[in-house]
DOKOL-545958 format. One record per residue (C-alpha): x, y, z. Coordinates in steps of 0.2 Angstrom, whole numbers, plus 5000, padded with zeros to 4 digits. Layout:
<drenmis>
XYZ...
</drenmis>
This chain:
<drenmis>
508149645051507849815044506049865042505150025039504050065054502250095052502650285055503850275040502550185029501250315034502550455031502950395013501150375009500650545015502150635006501850544990500050594990500650774993501850764979500550704967499550874970499751024959501351114966500451274972498951174981498851184999498151015005497250995021497850865033496150785034496150765015497850685015497450565029495850515020496650485003498050375010497050295024498150355039497450415056497450605055498250625072499650505068499950595051499950765060501450715070502350655055501950815045502650915060504250825058504250855039503951035043505451045055506650965042506051075028505250945017503451035019502851205022501351215034500051355034498951385049497151455050495751445038496351365021497851305031498751145027500351075019501251085003503051024998504351155002505251124986504951034969504550844970506050804960507150884973506550784988507250604989506450454997508050445008507650625015505850565018506350405027507750485037506550635043505450515052506550355055508250435058509850375049509750205039510750085050510849905046511849875062512249995076514149975072513950095057513250235067514950315069516750255069517150185086515350155091515849965092517649925098517749785086517549885070519349895066519549705065517749635063517649555046515749595045515949775048516349825030514849725024513749825035514449985029514149925011512349875015512050045022512850135007511850034995510150065004510550255005511050254987509450174981508350284992509350434987509050404969507150404970506250564970504550604976504150654957504650474952503450404965502050524962502050494943502050304945
</drenmis>
């Protein structure tokens, strides 16, 4: 069964909050954590990953914090989820061709590929702007 981990859930909550802020506002990690009810230390690790993948910009020092690296309508839920969870995989056989020696004749393999594509399509068609304005 595919399930978003707690880390993924926290990541989505934190980034949607950030997307709901004015575009030029730098939000403190403590503010984000309190607003979305996520432990600050856990959120710090998540936002470090967001920073590495280019979803957020981080600012150090007094007045430091985070803001989106680009407009909320240019960041998809797929990018957010994959930044913290890795690629969407309904089954390990879709990781890459040849990962499973049965993929050339397995009758279920094409179904797993279809599931993966549909999930990626759905997540890829939802932007942070959509979620922040809901």
